C-alpha positions, 0 to 999 in steps of 0.5 A: 090219392086218399089216405084212408086211415090216418091212425094207421099211417101214424102207427106205421110211421112210428115203427119204421122211423124207429128202424132208422135208429134201432135194430130189428132181426126176425126169423120170418116176416109175413107180408100181405094185404088187408084184401086177404083178411077174409076169414072169421073175424077178419083174420088172414086165413092163408097165413094163419097156420103158418103164423101158428107154426112160427109161435109153436116153434118159438120163431120170431116173427112180424106181420106187415100188412100193406097199405090200402091208400085209396080206401078201396078195401075199407070194408075189410078189417085191419089186423091188430096183430100186424104192422101197417105198411102204409108209411112205406107204401106212401114213401114208395109212391112218392119215390116212384113219381120222383124217379119217373120224372127223372127217367121218364118211362124207363122205371115203369118199363123196368118194373114189369121185369125186375121190380123197382130196384131204384126205389127199393135201394133207397128204402133199404139204405134209409129205413131198413139198414138195421133190419133183416130176416131169414125168411120173407113170405109174401102173398101176391109176391108183395114187395119182393124186390125190396126184401131181396135188396134188404138181405141178398142171403134171405129166402123170399117166398111167394105163397100161392094166392089163387089159381095157377095156370099156364098163361098167369102173368104172376106165375108162368106164360109162354113157358117162362116165369115172370122175370121179377121172380127169377131175378129175385130167386123166389120160392113158390109155396103151392096148394097141391101137386097139380099146381106144382106140375103146372109150373115145373112142367110148363117152364122151359127156362128150368127156373121152377123145380123141386128145390123152389116149388114146395107143396105145402097145402092150404088150411081147409075151412070145411071138409067134404060134406054129407051128400044130400039125398036129393038136389036141394035146388038151391044154387050159389052164383059167384059173380065176378065184378071187381074194381078195375074191369073194363066197362064194356066187359062188365056190361056184356057180363051183366047182359049175359046173366040177365039173358040166362036168368030171363030165358030160364025164368019160368023153368026156375020158378016152376021147379022151385030153384033158388039162386043166391048171388054172391059178389066177389070179395073185392067188389065195392058199391062205390066203384063197381057197377051194380047188378039187380034182379027182381025175380022172387027166386033170386037173393043177394048175400054179400055178408055170409061167408061163402063156405057157409052159403055153399053148406046150404046149397047143392049147386054152384054156378059161375063163369070162371070163378075159383070159387069152383074149387071151394064148392068142389072141395065139399063136393058141390058140382059147378055149372060153368057159363061159357057165353062170354069169350073173355071170361070163358072157362074153356082154357083154364078149367076144361083144358088145363084143370081137366074139370071132370063134369064137362057136360055141365057147361052152358054155351047157350041159354037153353042149356041151363034147363037141360043140365038141371034136369040131368042132375035132378036124378039122384044117382047122376048128382051124387056121382057128380059130387064125388067126381068134383070132390076127387078132382079138387084133391089134386089141387088143394091139399090140406096144409101140411105143418110138417112140410112147412116146419121142415122147410122153414127150419132148413131156410132159417139154419142155412141163413145162419151158417151163411152169416 
C-alpha cells in the first residue's frame, strides 16, 4: 500500500482525532471518491446540485472524500471543500487485516453480504461516538455499513453513479438487491424512470419500492444540440480499458479494435472519416495496457471533457460504454461493437434498455462500412439522432431540485421527530 498524499492524510487525521473529544452534528453528509471529480475544475458534478440545494436551504453539511491510498487516481483533483477520509480508510485497512487474521476468511465472506460490521463498530465506538447526521448520501454505496452503525435512525442513501441493469451486483441480480443494501435499509436515488422500473419490477424480494427508490434525475451538462445539416464524419470512440481488467480480455479487446480499423482503413480514409479515441476516466498509463494506432485519421484526446468532444462529433462508437447515454442526450447515435462476448452490448443496451438503433451494431468488421453508408443519408441520420435523444429521456431526467428538497426535508424532519 502506498500513501499517495501525506498532506491530505494529516489533514484527515486532524479532523477525525478531534471527533474523539468534540461533538459534530450535520443535517447531511456527502460521501464520495476522488474518482468522481470529473467536472469542470475537478468538481464532483454528480453531487454539485445536491450540495447547492443544501446551501440554498441552510442545511448543515459536510463532504467526505474517500481515500486514494494507492495513488491510482492521482490525476484527479482532490476537492478543497471536502474532508479527506484517508485516515479512516487507513485505519479500516489495518482493522480488516487484524480481523482477518483472527477470523480467517469469515470476515471477507461476510463483507459480501452485510458489509464489515466488526470494523464499523470499532470505528463508531472510537472515532464517531460524538458524530451524527440525519442523512448520508453516498456514491458507490461507500461505507454504508459504517453510517448505519453510527446512527440506526438516519437515512442512508445510495445515489446512482452509473447505469443500473438487471444483473448488476451493486443493484439487482437474480431478482434480489445486494444484501448489504437490504440489511442496511438503503434508499436509492436514480436518474430516470426506466432505471427505477428496472429495480422495482425486477426485485422478487420486494425490497425496492416507491418509498425507497426516488427519481431525482442528474444535472445535465449539455442540452440537445442543433442537428448538423449532414454527417460531419467525425466519430468519437469511447475506450473501456481500466485498472484491474483481466489481461486476456484487454488483449482481445485491443485485437478486435485493431481488426476493425485495419479492415475499414481504406474506406475511412477515402471518405474522410476522423476517429477520436478517448480513454475511460479511470484509465492510467502506469497500470493499464497501452493502445496505439498510427493511421492519419486517428487521434487520441484524453484531456478534453467527453461532452466537449461529443459536441464536435456526429457519431459515437463503443463496445458497451455508458458514454452512449452521454451521446444520446445531445442527439448523437452510437455504433455498438458486438464482436467480443465479455463486452457485448446485447443483454444490457439491446435487450434491457431497448436501444432504438438496432441496425447500428457491428457483428463483423464489414458491418462498419454499411452502417456509415446508411447514416450518410441526411434523412436517416437526423431520424436516428431524434430517436436516440427521445430514448435517453426515459433514463436520464434533468435534476429535479424540488423532488430532492422535498426528500431531504422529509428525512431531516423525521429524524428530528424520532430523536
